[in-house]
N, CA, C and O of each residue as an XYZ file, in Angstrom:
924
protein
N      80.708    -86.238    103.809
C      80.366    -87.296    104.805
C      81.080    -88.439    104.381
O      80.946    -88.713    103.189
N      81.882    -89.253    105.128
C      82.546    -90.428    104.888
C      81.580    -91.575    104.589
O      80.540    -91.655    105.243
N      81.872    -92.484    103.618
C      80.936    -93.487    103.264
C      80.459    -94.227    104.435
O      79.265    -94.514    104.506
N      81.256    -94.554    105.335
C      80.824    -95.350    106.432
C      79.700    -94.718    107.219
O      78.885    -95.453    107.778
N      79.607    -93.489    107.295
C      78.652    -92.684    107.956
C      77.106    -92.836    107.431
O      76.109    -92.920    108.147
N      77.152    -92.847    106.181
C      75.831    -92.996    105.568
C      75.306    -94.411    105.918
O      74.097    -94.504    106.133
N      76.065    -95.513    106.000
C      75.611    -96.771    106.183
C      75.244    -96.793    107.705
O      74.198    -97.309    108.099
N      76.147    -96.213    108.533
C      75.801    -96.234    110.062
C      74.501    -95.403    110.276
O      73.620    -95.811    111.032
N      74.403    -94.266    109.618
C      73.092    -93.541    109.816
C      71.881    -94.229    109.352
O      70.800    -94.127    109.932
N      72.100    -95.004    108.190
C      70.944    -95.776    107.668
C      70.628    -96.947    108.759
O      69.447    -97.172    109.023
N      71.504    -97.584    109.302
C      71.261    -98.675    110.287
C      70.559    -97.969    111.443
O      69.536    -98.468    111.913
N      71.086    -96.772    111.946
C      70.488    -96.207    113.066
C      69.032    -95.716    112.755
O      68.203    -95.833    113.657
N      68.685    -95.225    111.663
C      67.251    -94.869    111.249
C      66.549    -96.207    111.230
O      65.441    -96.223    111.766
N      66.947    -97.200    110.768
C      66.227    -98.546    110.690
C      66.000    -99.007    112.028
O      64.919    -99.544    112.271
N      66.920    -98.869    112.997
C      66.723    -99.184    114.504
C      65.590    -98.394    115.026
O      64.757    -98.861    115.802
N      65.583    -97.208    114.588
C      64.606    -96.177    115.249
C      63.085    -96.622    114.689
O      62.093    -96.473    115.402
N      63.019    -97.123    113.487
C      61.835    -97.607    112.903
C      61.353    -98.814    113.574
O      60.161    -98.960    113.841
N      62.276    -99.709    113.863
C      61.847   -100.964    114.576
C      61.474   -100.668    115.935
O      60.463   -101.185    116.412
N      62.190    -99.893    116.595
C      61.814    -99.488    118.124
C      60.560    -98.845    118.077
O      59.734    -99.276    118.881
N      60.173    -97.833    117.267
C      58.859    -97.152    117.059
C      57.874    -98.187    116.831
O      56.914    -98.166    117.602
N      57.897    -99.077    115.957
C      56.941   -100.020    115.613
C      56.687   -100.977    116.803
O      55.540   -101.233    117.169
N      57.702   -101.460    117.353
C      57.447   -102.363    118.572
C      56.825   -101.638    119.752
O      56.077   -102.248    120.517
N      57.104   -100.388    119.918
C      56.470    -99.596    121.035
C      54.984    -99.356    120.742
O      54.281    -99.031    121.700
N      54.436    -99.474    119.558
C      53.014    -99.279    119.329
C      52.415   -100.714    118.731
O      51.306   -100.718    118.197
N      53.114   -101.794    118.834
C      52.590   -102.915    118.389
C      52.376   -103.129    116.887
O      51.456   -103.827    116.461
N      53.193   -102.549    116.163
C      53.166   -102.689    114.728
C      54.390   -103.730    114.196
O      55.402   -103.953    114.861
N      54.160   -104.214    113.120
C      55.237   -105.061    112.488
C      56.278   -104.082    111.719
O      55.905   -103.384    110.776
N      57.475   -104.085    112.148
C      58.530   -103.075    111.368
C      58.445   -103.266    109.872
O      58.649   -102.304    109.131
N      58.156   -104.458    109.394
C      58.116   -104.661    107.867
C      56.983   -103.925    107.259
O      56.878   -103.914    106.033
N      56.106   -103.296    108.027
C      54.916   -102.731    107.462
C      55.311   -101.119    107.234
O      54.513   -100.331    106.727
N      56.492   -100.782    107.624
C      56.949    -99.472    107.364
C      58.279    -99.347    106.370
O      59.346    -99.836    106.740
N      58.176    -98.758    105.261
C      59.135    -98.678    104.293
C      59.899    -97.298    104.566
O      59.317    -96.218    104.658
N      61.310    -97.482    104.687
C      62.229    -96.270    104.752
C      62.573    -95.831    103.296
O      63.198    -96.530    102.499
N      62.071    -94.545    103.045
C      62.323    -93.924    101.697
C      63.485    -92.924    102.115
O      63.292    -92.002    102.907
N      64.676    -93.178    101.529
C      65.756    -92.290    101.700
C      65.666    -91.116    100.754
O      65.650    -91.321     99.540
N      65.609    -89.973    101.220
C      65.456    -88.665    100.446
C      66.775    -88.155    100.043
O      67.558    -87.622    100.830
N      67.003    -88.346     98.728
C      68.416    -88.239     98.251
C      68.473    -86.955     97.334
O      69.268    -86.932     96.395
N      67.731    -86.004     97.566
C      67.655    -84.807     96.626
C      69.058    -83.970     97.184
O      69.404    -83.955     98.365
N      69.659    -83.399     96.252
C      70.901    -82.575     96.320
C      72.111    -83.551     96.668
O      73.265    -83.125     96.728
N      71.811    -84.763     96.873
C      72.975    -85.672     97.147
C      73.591    -86.299     95.820
O      72.862    -86.597     94.873
N      74.890    -86.475     95.798
C      75.345    -87.004     94.558
C      75.007    -88.547     94.479
O      74.731    -89.233     95.463
N      75.068    -89.007     93.150
C      74.858    -90.336     92.860
C      75.678    -91.370     93.746
O      75.247    -92.471     94.086
N      77.029    -90.807     94.096
C      77.891    -91.688     94.904
C      77.297    -91.991     96.230
O      77.485    -93.065     96.803
N      76.483    -90.898     96.766
C      75.893    -91.328     98.085
C      74.705    -92.324     98.119
O      74.440    -93.085     99.049
N      74.016    -92.187     96.917
C      72.919    -93.150     96.605
C      73.488    -94.508     96.455
O      72.861    -95.445     96.949
N      74.621    -94.731     95.820
C      75.313    -96.003     95.596
C      75.914    -96.499     96.936
O      75.978    -97.717     97.099
N      76.336    -95.717     97.854
C      76.826    -96.131     99.111
C      75.551    -96.749    100.001
O      75.543    -97.848    100.555
N      74.538    -95.815     99.995
C      73.272    -96.397    100.626
C      72.753    -97.674    100.150
O      72.475    -98.594    100.919
N      72.617    -97.735     98.831
C      72.284    -98.895     98.122
C      73.153   -100.132     98.636
O      72.611   -101.189     98.959
N      74.421    -99.953     98.687
C      75.403   -101.015     99.281
C      74.970   -101.356    100.617
O      75.137   -102.505    101.028
N      74.409   -100.430    101.362
C      74.163   -100.706    102.750
C      72.776   -101.269    102.990
O      72.337   -101.407    104.131
N      72.023   -101.625    101.796
C      70.809   -102.340    101.837
C      69.512   -101.425    101.484
O      68.381   -101.910    101.446
N      69.771   -100.129    101.243
C      68.584    -99.322    101.016
C      68.235    -99.423     99.487
O      69.095    -99.368     98.608
N      66.843    -99.582     99.247
C      66.535    -99.749     97.850
C      65.507    -98.600     97.267
O      65.404    -98.353     96.066
N      64.740    -97.918     98.339
C      63.859    -96.895     97.968
C      64.369    -95.500     98.067
O      64.669    -95.110     99.195
N      64.513    -94.689     97.063
C      65.037    -93.386     97.126
C      63.968    -92.369     96.580
O      63.241    -92.563     95.606
N      64.002    -91.204     97.413
C      63.046    -90.071     96.851
C      63.682    -88.875     96.345
O      64.620    -88.432     97.008
N      63.370    -88.328     95.386
C      63.885    -87.206     94.827
C      62.843    -86.183     94.481
O      61.772    -86.481     93.952
N      63.236    -84.853     94.833
C      62.283    -83.774     94.703
C      62.519    -82.895     93.291
O      61.601    -82.263     92.770
N      63.730    -82.940     92.807
C      63.884    -82.085     91.689
C      64.229    -82.991     90.455
O      65.170    -83.785     90.476
N      63.429    -82.821     89.417
C      63.373    -83.803     88.384
C      64.626    -83.864     87.418
O      65.009    -84.961     87.009
N      65.187    -82.839     87.095
C      66.351    -82.837     86.186
C      67.499    -83.591     86.890
O      68.188    -84.458     86.354
N      67.629    -83.107     88.283
C      68.753    -83.805     89.123
C      68.529    -85.252     89.250
O      69.460    -86.057     89.211
N      67.215    -85.607     89.411
C      66.917    -87.018     89.534
C      67.330    -87.830     88.249
O      67.953    -88.891     88.301
N      66.949    -87.264     87.185
C      67.044    -87.966     85.843
C      68.602    -88.150     85.667
O      69.032    -89.205     85.201
N      69.419    -87.161     86.028
C      70.927    -87.381     85.911
C      71.518    -88.378     86.710
O      72.414    -89.099     86.270
N      71.048    -88.472     87.930
C      71.418    -89.490     88.864
C      70.958    -90.944     88.378
O      71.675    -91.941     88.468
N      69.694    -90.930     87.863
C      69.193    -92.294     87.417
C      70.022    -92.731     86.243
O      70.096    -93.937     86.011
N      70.675    -91.838     85.452
C      71.285    -92.260     84.231
C      72.786    -92.727     84.694
O      73.459    -93.420     83.930
N      73.264    -92.339     85.919
C      74.475    -92.707     86.438
C      74.294    -94.057     87.234
O      75.280    -94.725     87.542
N      73.107    -94.414     87.534
C      72.913    -95.564     88.487
C      72.072    -96.703     87.818
O      71.493    -97.484     88.573
N      71.963    -96.854     86.534
C      71.250    -97.851     85.927
C      71.627    -99.212     86.256
O      70.845   -100.124     85.986
N      72.711    -99.439     86.795
C      73.095   -100.727     87.164
C      72.426   -101.055     88.526
O      72.636   -102.204     88.915
N      71.739   -100.351     89.245
C      71.239   -100.589     90.561
C      69.702   -100.684     90.274
O      69.057    -99.978     89.498
N      69.247   -101.721     91.075
C      67.790   -101.946     91.041
C      67.001   -101.125     92.048
O      66.459   -101.625     93.033
N      66.967    -99.759     91.723
C      66.470    -98.844     92.634
C      65.004    -98.655     92.445
O      64.569    -98.670     91.294
N      64.086    -98.456     93.591
C      62.909    -98.010     93.387
C      62.812    -96.514     93.591
O      63.136    -95.990     94.656
N      62.395    -95.890     92.630
C      62.493    -94.424     92.407
C      61.134    -93.653     92.828
O      60.108    -93.938     92.210
N      61.101    -92.888     93.642
C      59.904    -92.080     94.183
C      60.043    -90.566     93.845
O      60.999    -89.878     94.201
N      59.072    -90.164     93.182
C      59.249    -88.594     92.968
C      58.424    -88.032     94.141
O      57.317    -88.506     94.397
N      58.996    -86.955     94.904
C      58.340    -86.543     96.014
C      58.404    -84.863     96.002
O      58.362    -84.206     97.042
N      58.488    -84.398     94.945
C      58.579    -82.922     94.704
C      57.414    -82.280     94.005
O      56.512    -83.038     93.646
N      57.298    -81.002     93.759
C      56.219    -80.392     93.058
C      56.612    -80.757     91.523
O      57.746    -81.014     91.120
N      55.412    -80.721     90.758
C      55.708    -81.305     89.349
C      54.777    -80.430     88.446
O      53.556    -80.411     88.602
N      55.454    -79.686     87.463
C      54.705    -78.980     86.497
C      54.186    -79.910     85.399
O      54.755    -80.951     85.075
N      53.031    -79.436     84.843
C      52.531    -80.470     83.912
C      53.428    -80.649     82.614
O      53.387    -81.729     82.025
N      54.190    -79.682     82.178
C      55.023    -79.928     81.040
C      56.173    -80.923     81.378
O      56.849    -81.374     80.453
N      56.413    -81.270     82.622
C      57.463    -82.233     83.042
C      56.883    -83.606     83.378
O      57.625    -84.504     83.775
N      55.660    -83.771     83.238
C      55.039    -85.000     83.640
C      55.549    -86.257     82.917
O      55.644    -87.336     83.502
N      55.878    -86.079     81.614
C      56.353    -87.225     80.902
C      57.469    -87.967     81.585
O      57.425    -89.190     81.713
N      58.553    -87.173     82.062
C      59.604    -87.715     82.669
C      59.326    -88.591     83.885
O      59.923    -89.643     84.114
N      58.374    -88.070     84.637
C      57.995    -88.822     85.868
C      57.336    -90.140     85.432
O      57.587    -91.242     85.922
N      56.487    -89.889     84.476
C      55.666    -91.231     84.020
C      56.683    -92.320     83.433
O      56.459    -93.520     83.597
N      57.686    -91.907     82.819
C      58.628    -92.848     82.197
C      59.582    -93.332     83.102
O      60.037    -94.463     82.929
N      60.029    -92.493     84.239
C      61.299    -92.898     84.857
C      60.971    -93.262     86.478
O      61.904    -93.653     87.180
N      59.830    -93.143     86.955
C      59.617    -93.351     88.371
C      58.592    -94.408     88.517
O      57.728    -94.674     87.682
N      58.791    -95.045     89.781
C      57.834    -96.117     90.199
C      56.768    -95.527     91.019
O      55.667    -96.074     90.953
N      56.920    -94.421     91.844
C      56.116    -93.810     92.561
C      55.947    -92.352     92.391
O      56.881    -91.723     91.894
N      54.786    -91.695     92.770
C      54.673    -90.333     92.667
C      53.797    -89.937     93.808
O      52.613    -90.275     93.811
N      54.397    -89.133     94.922
C      53.732    -88.943     96.120
C      53.105    -87.627     96.128
O      52.411    -87.395     97.118
N      53.194    -86.728     95.259
C      52.853    -85.435     95.413
C      51.624    -84.972     94.315
O      51.551    -83.847     93.821
N      50.786    -85.970     94.078
C      49.758    -85.725     93.042
C      48.566    -85.002     93.829
O      47.983    -85.467     94.809
N      48.316    -83.758     93.199
C      47.097    -83.097     93.893
C      46.320    -82.206     92.727
O      45.577    -81.269     93.022
N      46.581    -82.607     91.414
C      45.730    -81.964     90.346
C      45.337    -83.090     89.407
O      46.136    -83.968     89.080
N      44.058    -83.035     88.976
C      43.583    -84.114     88.016
C      44.349    -83.885     86.573
O      44.686    -84.839     85.872
N      44.556    -82.670     86.253
C      45.326    -82.527     85.030
C      46.721    -83.248     84.994
O      47.081    -83.846     83.980
N      47.517    -83.176     86.149
C      48.738    -83.871     86.173
C      48.466    -85.386     86.069
O      49.098    -86.118     85.307
N      47.507    -85.795     86.866
C      47.130    -87.355     86.908
C      46.779    -87.747     85.567
O      47.297    -88.773     85.127
N      45.923    -87.044     84.799
C      45.666    -87.477     83.547
C      46.897    -87.606     82.555
O      47.057    -88.572     81.807
N      47.683    -86.599     82.633
C      48.944    -86.603     81.812
C      49.848    -87.759     82.173
O      50.382    -88.397     81.266
N      50.062    -88.081     83.490
C      50.766    -89.259     83.950
C      50.250    -90.478     83.293
O      51.023    -91.224     82.693
N      48.894    -90.736     83.381
C      48.261    -91.892     82.853
C      48.568    -91.977     81.486
O      49.078    -93.018     81.072
N      48.332    -91.019     80.697
C      48.540    -91.050     79.167
C      49.921    -91.356     78.839
O      50.211    -92.094     77.897
N      50.828    -90.773     79.638
C      52.336    -90.850     79.238
C      53.035    -92.043     79.813
O      54.238    -92.190     79.595
N      52.339    -92.935     80.559
C      52.988    -93.988     81.167
C      53.194    -95.025     80.094
O      52.254    -95.509     79.462
N      54.489    -95.357     79.905
C      54.856    -96.420     78.910
C      53.876    -97.671     79.056
O      53.487    -98.034     80.166
N      53.533    -98.252     77.985
C      52.732    -99.609     78.118
C      53.603   -100.700     78.636
O      53.025   -101.640     79.182
N      54.866   -100.724     78.554
C      55.603   -101.769     79.151
C      55.852   -101.860     80.461
O      56.376   -102.866     80.941
N      55.472   -100.727     81.238
C      55.657   -100.592     82.648
C      54.365   -100.819     83.295
O      53.295   -100.603     82.725
N      54.481   -101.287     84.575
C      53.324   -101.414     85.418
C      52.732    -99.980     85.764
O      53.444    -98.982     85.645
N      51.451    -99.899     86.184
C      50.870    -98.629     86.444
C      51.730    -97.806     87.478
O      52.226    -98.437     88.411
N      51.914    -96.649     87.400
C      52.483    -95.586     88.186
C      51.722    -95.628     89.672
O      50.525    -95.373     89.807
N      52.557    -95.967     90.689
C      51.908    -95.918     92.121
C      51.733    -94.425     92.425
O      52.668    -93.662     92.182
N      50.725    -94.024     92.881
C      50.510    -92.511     93.266
C      49.952    -92.427     94.732
O      49.182    -93.265     95.201
N      50.400    -91.379     95.374
C      49.639    -90.807     96.498
C      49.095    -89.522     96.283
O      49.776    -88.758     95.600
N      47.906    -89.082     96.763
C      47.470    -87.834     96.764
C      48.001    -86.947     97.967
O      47.904    -87.316     99.138
N      48.533    -85.823     97.602
C      49.089    -85.020     98.590
C      47.948    -84.092     99.172
O      47.223    -83.396     98.461
N      47.880    -84.162    100.499
C      46.845    -83.357    101.222
C      47.412    -82.250    101.973
O      48.278    -82.479    102.817
N      47.002    -81.070    101.741
C      47.426    -80.026    102.681
C      46.714    -79.934    103.920
O      45.751    -79.181    104.068
N      47.223    -80.778    104.922
C      46.511    -81.228    106.104
C      46.412    -80.064    107.094
O      45.520    -80.109    107.941
N      47.199    -79.095    107.059
C      47.305    -77.917    107.942
C      46.581    -76.640    107.266
O      46.337    -75.647    107.951
N      46.228    -76.709    105.817
C      45.635    -75.604    105.153
C      46.626    -74.406    105.133
O      46.260    -73.245    105.315
N      48.011    -74.810    104.878
C      48.985    -73.756    104.830
C      49.090    -73.246    103.383
O      49.071    -73.992    102.405
N      49.208    -71.826    103.332
C      49.085    -71.248    102.077
C      50.529    -71.543    101.198
O      50.584    -71.382     99.979
N      51.464    -71.914    101.869
C      52.686    -72.100    101.232
C      52.902    -73.662    100.720
O      53.836    -73.989     99.989
N      51.961    -74.513    101.184
C      52.074    -75.947    100.900
C      51.112    -76.136     99.724
O      50.105    -75.469     99.485
N      51.651    -77.256     98.976
C      50.765    -77.872     97.869
C      49.798    -78.899     98.553
O      49.869    -79.211     99.742
N      48.946    -79.352     97.712
C      48.118    -80.273     98.252
C      46.520    -79.952     98.201
O      46.125    -78.787     98.255
N      45.593    -81.097     98.090
C      44.212    -80.635     98.108
C      43.782    -80.581     99.531
O      44.382    -81.165    100.435
N      42.756    -79.882     99.682
C      42.093    -79.890    101.060
C      41.343    -81.241    101.404
O      40.990    -81.953    100.464
N      41.112    -81.584    102.568
C      40.300    -82.723    102.975
C      38.938    -82.738    102.193
O      38.482    -83.786    101.736
N      38.290    -81.486    102.058
C      37.086    -81.545    101.382
C      37.229    -81.858     99.874
O      36.318    -82.455     99.300
N      38.381    -81.460     99.196
C      38.499    -81.724     97.889
C      38.937    -83.183     97.545
O      38.894    -83.621     96.396
N      39.358    -83.893     98.610
C      40.006    -85.150     98.446
C      39.149    -86.262     97.902
O      39.692    -87.015     97.095
N      37.936    -86.472     98.211
C      37.147    -87.610     97.683
C      36.907    -87.517     96.036
O      37.006    -88.478     95.273
N      36.601    -86.271     95.688
C      36.441    -86.069     94.215
C      37.748    -86.423     93.472
O      37.723    -87.184     92.505
N      38.863    -85.880     93.915
C      40.216    -86.219     93.155
C      40.407    -87.692     93.223
O      40.733    -88.315     92.212
N      40.209    -88.311     94.435
C      40.503    -89.790     94.447
C      39.795    -90.454     93.524
O      40.367    -91.218     92.746
N      38.480    -90.256     93.486
C      37.497    -91.020     92.548
C      37.967    -90.834     91.142
O      37.898    -91.776     90.353
N      38.445    -89.664     90.781
C      38.802    -89.349     89.363
C      40.179    -90.126     88.924
O      40.364    -90.650     87.825
N      41.061    -90.092     89.964
C      42.441    -90.665     89.792
C      42.284    -92.263     89.706
O      42.952    -92.953     88.936
N      41.385    -92.728     90.531
C      41.129    -94.124     90.632
C      40.595    -94.675     89.246
O      40.846    -95.825     88.884
N      39.884    -93.837     88.534
C      39.411    -94.239     87.215
C      40.510    -94.264     86.065
O      40.220    -94.799     84.995
N      41.664    -93.745     86.243
C      42.667    -93.633     85.195
C      43.382    -95.005     85.124
O      43.740    -95.627     86.124
N      43.551    -95.406     83.874
C      44.099    -96.878     83.680
C      45.392    -97.084     84.063
O      45.701    -98.189     84.508
N      46.302    -96.107     83.956
C      47.810    -96.353     84.055
C      48.325    -95.889     85.322
O      49.540    -95.782     85.495
N      47.418    -95.585     86.287
C      47.865    -95.183     87.588
C      47.218    -96.080     88.553
O      46.116    -96.563     88.296
N      47.931    -96.371     89.816
C      47.383    -97.154     90.824
C      47.319    -96.298     92.160
O      48.354    -96.021     92.766
N      46.248    -95.950     92.535
C      46.183    -95.163     93.648
C      46.268    -95.823     94.880
O      45.415    -96.629     95.252
N      47.410    -95.469     95.627
C      47.862    -96.296     96.755
C      47.501    -95.617     98.271
O      47.360    -96.253     99.315
N      47.400    -94.266     98.110
C      47.103    -93.655     99.543
C      47.484    -92.290     99.533
O      47.497    -91.675     98.467
N      47.817    -91.714    100.674
C      47.910    -90.243    100.874
C      49.295    -89.817    101.372
O      50.014    -90.615    101.973
N      49.646    -88.617    101.131
C      50.781    -88.101    101.657
C      50.612    -86.693    102.258
O      49.713    -85.973    101.823
N      51.441    -86.260    103.250
C      51.245    -84.951    103.806
C      52.655    -84.493    104.294
O      53.520    -85.286    104.666
N      52.812    -83.074    104.255
C      53.957    -82.656    105.084
C      53.473    -81.526    105.991
O      53.413    -80.338    105.672
N      53.133    -82.066    107.178
C      52.372    -81.138    108.264
C      53.469    -79.977    108.640
O      54.683    -80.070    108.461
N      52.868    -79.028    109.120
C      53.817    -77.800    109.751
C      54.584    -78.499    110.873
O      54.148    -79.451    111.521
N      55.848    -77.881    111.036
C      56.609    -78.523    112.164
C      56.019    -78.355    113.518
O      55.473    -77.285    113.789
N      56.080    -79.338    114.413
C      55.663    -79.277    115.874
C      56.674    -79.752    116.668
O      57.364    -80.669    116.224
N      56.909    -79.272    117.832
C      58.040    -79.709    118.754
C      57.522    -80.913    119.550
O      58.307    -81.832    119.784
N      56.329    -80.970    119.957
C      55.937    -81.957    120.879
C      55.243    -83.151    120.205
O      54.401    -82.981    119.323
N      55.639    -84.423    120.665
C      55.098    -85.517    119.895
C      53.583    -85.604    119.757
O      53.072    -85.873    118.670
N      52.854    -85.375    120.866
C      51.453    -85.381    120.807
C      50.892    -84.357    119.700
O      49.964    -84.686    118.961
N      51.472    -83.172    119.634
C      51.204    -82.229    118.728
C      51.351    -82.750    117.263
O      50.545    -82.569    116.349
N      52.566    -83.449    117.212
C      52.968    -83.913    115.893
C      52.094    -85.051    115.412
O      51.955    -85.305    114.215
N      51.475    -85.770    116.448
C      50.511    -86.919    115.933
C      49.240    -86.408    115.423
O      48.590    -87.123    114.661
N      48.778    -85.158    115.783
C      47.323    -84.801    115.378
C      47.167    -84.846    113.817
O      46.245    -85.480    113.303
N      48.100    -84.153    113.072
C      47.783    -84.150    111.656
C      47.919    -85.467    111.028
O      47.235    -85.789    110.056
N      48.876    -86.307    111.620
C      49.037    -87.715    111.070
C      47.818    -88.565    111.316
O      47.392    -89.364    110.482
N      47.260    -88.351    112.531
C      45.894    -89.106    112.800
C      44.719    -88.701    111.938
O      43.851    -89.489    111.564
N      44.759    -87.350    111.639
C      43.778    -86.858    110.725
C      43.966    -87.463    109.269
O      42.982    -87.778    108.601
N      45.203    -87.607    108.822
C      45.447    -88.145    107.550
C      45.052    -89.572    107.464
O      44.565    -90.064    106.446
N      45.278    -90.225    108.573
C      44.951    -91.676    108.619
C      43.463    -91.920    108.522
O      42.976    -92.887    107.936
N      42.728    -90.912    109.178
C      41.261    -90.948    109.192
C      40.652    -90.619    107.713
O      39.606    -91.090    107.266
N      41.470    -89.771    107.094
C      41.003    -89.575    105.615
C      41.176    -90.858    104.640
O      40.381    -91.160    103.749
N      42.327    -91.534    104.964
C      42.610    -92.760    104.206
C      41.513    -93.745    104.549
O      41.012    -94.452    103.674
N      41.158    -93.794    105.743
C      40.012    -94.876    106.116
C      38.710    -94.508    105.392
O      37.987    -95.374    104.899
N      38.438    -93.217    105.344
C      37.216    -92.789    104.594
C      37.366    -93.058    103.132
O      36.359    -93.352    102.487
N      38.487    -92.985    102.577
C      38.691    -93.307    101.191
C      38.588    -94.815    100.946
O      38.132    -95.244     99.886
N      38.969    -95.533    101.828
C      38.852    -96.976    101.681
C      37.299    -97.410    101.637
O      36.904    -98.332    100.922
N      36.512    -96.697    102.424
C      35.078    -96.915    102.321
C      34.524    -96.426    100.949
O      33.724    -97.139    100.343
N      34.921    -95.250    100.455
C      34.576    -94.828     99.304
C      34.828    -95.642     98.017
O      33.997    -95.818     97.125
N      36.235    -96.167     98.050
C      36.813    -96.848     96.945
C      37.311    -98.212     97.387
O      38.523    -98.429     97.408
N      36.472    -99.098     97.724
C      36.820   -100.384     98.268
C      37.694   -101.271     97.313
O      38.417   -102.172     97.739
N      37.580   -100.969     96.092
C      38.339   -101.770     95.145
C      39.655   -101.301     94.934
O      40.365   -101.936     94.155
N      40.151   -100.181     95.560
C      41.455    -99.661     95.417
C      42.414   -100.166     96.387
O      41.976   -100.468     97.497
N      43.680   -100.309     96.137
C      44.630   -100.842     96.996
C      45.144    -99.775     97.959
O      46.351    -99.538     97.978
N      44.380    -99.177     98.689
C      44.609    -98.095     99.578
C      45.380    -98.405    100.745
O      44.765    -98.359    101.811
N      46.698    -98.736    100.776
C      47.451    -99.133    101.820
C      48.630    -98.269    102.290
O      49.447    -98.723    103.091
N      48.722    -97.028    101.797
C      49.842    -96.289    101.992
C      49.568    -94.863    102.557
O      48.730    -94.125    102.040
N      50.312    -94.509    103.642
C      50.346    -93.354    104.248
C      51.861    -92.777    104.288
O      52.680    -93.127    105.138
N      52.101    -91.910    103.323
C      53.487    -91.526    103.229
C      53.554    -90.160    104.151
O      53.096    -89.097    103.730
N      54.109    -90.276    105.322
C      54.182    -89.239    106.229
C      55.203    -89.412    107.278
O      55.414    -90.532    107.744
N      55.858    -88.356    107.684
C      56.924    -88.522    108.607
C      58.288    -88.184    108.079
O      58.638    -88.634    106.988
N      59.046    -87.447    108.762
C      60.463    -87.085    108.226
C      61.281    -87.167    109.447
O      60.835    -87.603    110.508
N      62.567    -86.712    109.272
C      63.545    -86.991    110.340
C      63.022    -86.436    111.783
O      63.156    -87.096    112.813
N      62.469    -85.271    111.743
C      62.075    -84.653    113.071
C      60.814    -85.265    113.649
O      60.605    -85.061    114.845
N      59.951    -85.985    112.959
C      58.689    -86.441    113.397
C      58.403    -87.981    113.052
O      57.253    -88.415    113.103
N      59.281    -88.634    112.766
C      59.169    -90.050    112.221
C      58.408    -90.970    113.170
O      57.518    -91.729    112.788
N      58.817    -90.851    114.428
C      58.187    -91.566    115.546
C      56.688    -91.351    115.603
O      55.880    -92.277    115.542
N      56.393    -90.176    115.715
C      54.960    -89.784    115.804
C      54.153    -90.233    114.577
O      52.966    -90.544    114.674
N      54.806    -90.256    113.466
C      54.148    -90.764    112.045
C      53.925    -92.118    112.247
O      52.795    -92.519    111.967
N      54.880    -93.060    112.743
C      54.839    -94.414    112.780
C      53.645    -94.686    113.707
O      52.702    -95.403    113.371
N      53.744    -94.071    114.891
C      52.628    -94.326    115.995
C      51.261    -94.045    115.393
O      50.281    -94.577    115.915
N      51.107    -93.204    114.274
C      49.834    -92.814    113.733
C      49.535    -93.656    112.460
O      48.503    -93.413    111.833
N      50.315    -94.554    112.079
C      50.052    -95.446    110.985
C      50.889    -95.186    109.702
O      50.442    -95.591    108.629
N      51.985    -94.585    109.749
C      52.634    -94.312    108.509
C      53.129    -95.636    107.892
O      53.580    -96.523    108.617
N      53.053    -95.760    106.662
C      53.840    -97.050    105.993
C      54.898    -96.638    105.152
O      55.569    -97.551    104.669
N      55.221    -95.414    104.848
C      56.385    -94.824    104.163
C      56.780    -93.678    105.044
O      55.937    -92.813    105.283
N      58.144    -93.583    105.613
C      58.574    -92.460    106.177
C      59.759    -91.996    105.220
O      60.537    -92.765    104.657
N      59.762    -90.547    105.127
C      60.789    -90.019    104.261
C      61.881    -89.351    104.884
O      61.720    -88.266    105.443
N      62.965    -89.919    104.824
C      64.219    -89.441    105.734
C      65.365    -89.128    104.849
O      65.867    -89.905    104.036
N      65.743    -87.856    105.102
C      67.014    -87.308    104.323
C      68.108    -86.984    105.280
O      69.158    -87.624    105.232
N      67.927    -86.020    106.156
C      69.085    -85.498    106.958
C      69.641    -86.530    107.824
O      70.849    -86.535    108.060
N      68.802    -87.463    108.347
C      69.261    -88.351    109.402
C      70.060    -89.580    108.684
O      70.640    -90.459    109.321
N      70.009    -89.515    107.419
C      70.725    -90.603    106.677
C      71.898    -90.000    106.010
O      73.010    -90.518    106.115
N      71.685    -88.899    105.315
C      72.869    -88.341    104.440
C      73.466    -87.198    105.150
O      74.430    -86.689    104.579
N      73.093    -86.675    106.298
C      73.555    -85.454    107.084
C      73.057    -84.291    106.535
O      72.383    -84.297    105.505
N      73.370    -83.189    107.211
C      72.679    -82.018    106.710
C      73.493    -81.374    105.317
O      74.689    -81.565    105.098
N      72.717    -80.697    104.570
C      73.320    -80.244    103.375
C      74.259    -79.076    103.680
O      73.984    -78.320    104.612
N      75.289    -78.904    102.980
C      76.115    -77.826    103.096
C      75.829    -76.588    102.539
O      76.615    -75.652    102.678
């Protein structure tokens, strides 16, 4: 993809966010665009950064670390959005600002213990398996309150909210159902843990971004519609 296309796509996605927010009475500033840059070269991230993008999400740890080493001159906010093995937790604790896919207390404890003291707490979202899919990671809604309470007590983590990857749905109203459910779970957590800054719903991708925004998303994770389809 030519460089200009990435910036054009970025601007197009930003306009979609603005339009969706206005159509449901939300402030567009309340929604952060997270550019999903997995499998994309560092050059593409640099191009998007030059186009104004600051938040980037990576799924594969070693690939992300390699790109971070190439892009140390850029003030990027790095989000880890992939599955994490416990023996790899130190790299996330040391090199990322956000972790979206936390679903085990063992991982949470390791991230807290391994977070360098010179860095602010690692911002985390708990991943919920909102559709109960066997192939998806995440806690069940029933398991969520206990995990949230335990994570909130860890000193070097900042519990910010919830993340989900619902099963694909073709119709907007059907797409909204799991997002509305996730928003309801976050409301319940706010009542359970009023001292926590629970302000984040990480939900919505290229195919269902508008439905997520209508349902309260504060972070939308967009890859294909920015960088194009992977070859």
